[in-house]
VOPAGU-2260 file (C-alpha; in pm, 1 decimal, decimal comma):
REM VOPAGU-2260
SITE   aa  ch    i         X         Y         Z
SITE  MET   A    0    -507,0   -1480,9    -320,5
SITE  ASP   A    1    -688,8   -1246,8     -95,6
SITE  LYS   A    2    -381,9   -1132,2     110,8
SITE  ASN   A    3    -191,1    -798,7      90,2
SITE  LEU   A    4      92,5    -818,4    -146,9
SITE  THR   A    5     383,8    -590,9    -179,5
SITE  LEU   A    6     658,2    -674,8    -457,7
SITE  LYS   A    7    1019,7    -579,2    -368,5
SITE  LEU   A    8    1241,2    -482,4    -660,2
SITE  ILE   A    9    1614,7    -558,0    -551,6
SITE  ARG   A   10    1880,1    -388,0    -769,4
SITE  ASN   A   11    2119,2    -655,5    -712,3
SITE  ALA   A   12    2012,5    -993,4    -534,7
SITE  ASN   A   13    2386,7   -1090,0    -495,9
SITE  GLU   A   14    2509,2    -764,9    -343,1
SITE  LEU   A   15    2468,1    -738,4      43,4
SITE  ASN   A   16    2209,7    -453,0     165,8
SITE  SER   A   17    2157,0    -375,3    -228,1
SITE  LYS   A   18    1901,2     -92,2    -277,2
SITE  THR   A   19    1532,0    -231,6    -285,7
SITE  SER   A   20    1225,8     -40,9    -377,9
SITE  PRO   A   21     887,3    -152,9    -273,6
SITE  TYR   A   22     586,0    -199,3    -497,8
SITE  PRO   A   23     273,2    -218,0    -296,9
SITE  VAL   A   24      -6,3    -399,7    -487,9
SITE  GLY   A   25    -274,3    -399,5    -204,7
SITE  GLU   A   26    -528,2    -639,1     -79,8
SITE  TRP   A   27    -618,8    -908,0    -316,8
SITE  GLY   A   28    -298,6    -843,3    -487,7
SITE  ALA   A   29    -272,2   -1100,2    -743,6
SITE  LEU   A   30    -607,9   -1004,6    -872,4
SITE  ALA   A   31    -544,7    -618,7    -828,1
SITE  LEU   A   32    -236,5    -695,8   -1070,9
SITE  LEU   A   33    -493,4    -837,9   -1349,5
SITE  LEU   A   34    -696,8    -476,4   -1345,3
SITE  GLN   A   35    -384,4    -326,3   -1485,0
SITE  THR   A   36    -407,8    -225,4   -1853,0
SITE  ASN   A   37     -85,9    -400,4   -1982,1
SITE  VAL   A   38    -230,3    -765,5   -1887,9
SITE  GLN   A   39    -239,0   -1064,3   -2122,9
SITE  MET   A   40    -395,3   -1409,7   -2049,4
SITE  VAL   A   41    -173,7   -1686,4   -2192,4
SITE  ASN   A   42    -434,3   -1953,4   -2081,3
SITE  PRO   A   43    -703,2   -1947,2   -1820,3
SITE  ARG   A   44    -436,8   -2025,8   -1553,9
SITE  LEU   A   45    -127,2   -1814,5   -1675,8
SITE  TRP   A   46    -129,6   -1448,2   -1689,0
SITE  THR   A   47     129,7   -1203,9   -1775,3
SITE  VAL   A   48     135,8    -844,4   -1645,0
SITE  HIS   A   49     395,1    -559,4   -1696,6
SITE  LEU   A   50     404,8    -355,2   -1384,5
SITE  PRO   A   51     547,8       3,8   -1465,4
SITE  LEU   A   52     863,2      86,7   -1280,1
SITE  LYS   A   53     857,6     396,3   -1048,0
SITE  GLU   A   54    1057,7     704,7   -1204,2
SITE  GLU   A   55    1336,2     667,2    -931,5
SITE  ASP   A   56    1374,9     267,6   -1057,0
SITE  GLY   A   57    1416,7     376,7   -1446,3
SITE  HIS   A   58    1200,5     346,3   -1737,4
SITE  GLY   A   59    1004,1      65,6   -1848,2
SITE  ALA   A   60     809,2    -217,1   -1659,4
SITE  ILE   A   61     855,5    -530,5   -1461,0
SITE  PRO   A   62     745,5    -830,6   -1644,6
SITE  LEU   A   63     540,5   -1080,6   -1410,8
SITE  LYS   A   64     384,7   -1439,1   -1470,5
SITE  LEU   A   65      90,9   -1514,6   -1254,2
SITE  GLU   A   66       3,3   -1869,8   -1252,3
SITE  PHE   A   67    -321,7   -1963,3   -1066,7
SITE  GLU   A   68    -430,8   -2312,0    -930,1
SITE  ARG   A   69    -779,2   -2270,5   -1107,9
SITE  PRO   A   70    -844,9   -2111,6   -1430,2
SITE  LEU   A   71   -1003,6   -1792,0   -1420,8
SITE  PRO   A   72   -1242,6   -1615,0   -1678,0
SITE  LYS   A   73   -1156,7   -1366,2   -1943,8
SITE  ARG   A   74   -1130,0   -1010,5   -1801,5
SITE  GLU   A   75   -1428,9    -902,2   -2020,6
SITE  ASP   A   76   -1628,5   -1159,9   -1842,9
SITE  TRP   A   77   -1572,3   -1025,9   -1511,5
SITE  PRO   A   78   -1820,9    -848,2   -1318,9
SITE  PRO   A   79   -1801,5    -449,6   -1326,6
SITE  ASN   A   80   -1609,6    -260,5   -1039,3
């Protein structure tokens, strides 16, 4: 969980040498994603995030589900930055 995270968007996973676009999230990547504005807690272990696409990749967002081994508290209960 405390590792550096970069997501890689692949245009077509079935195509050899398909265009890819990196989305660096940074250290503590999974938790950093939860600090985004478009986040919803499904239950204390499962969260959904919609990571906005880069302009060159189109419009919209990448929908992600993050599942943790242990429950996390609600975001409003997290300590301030």
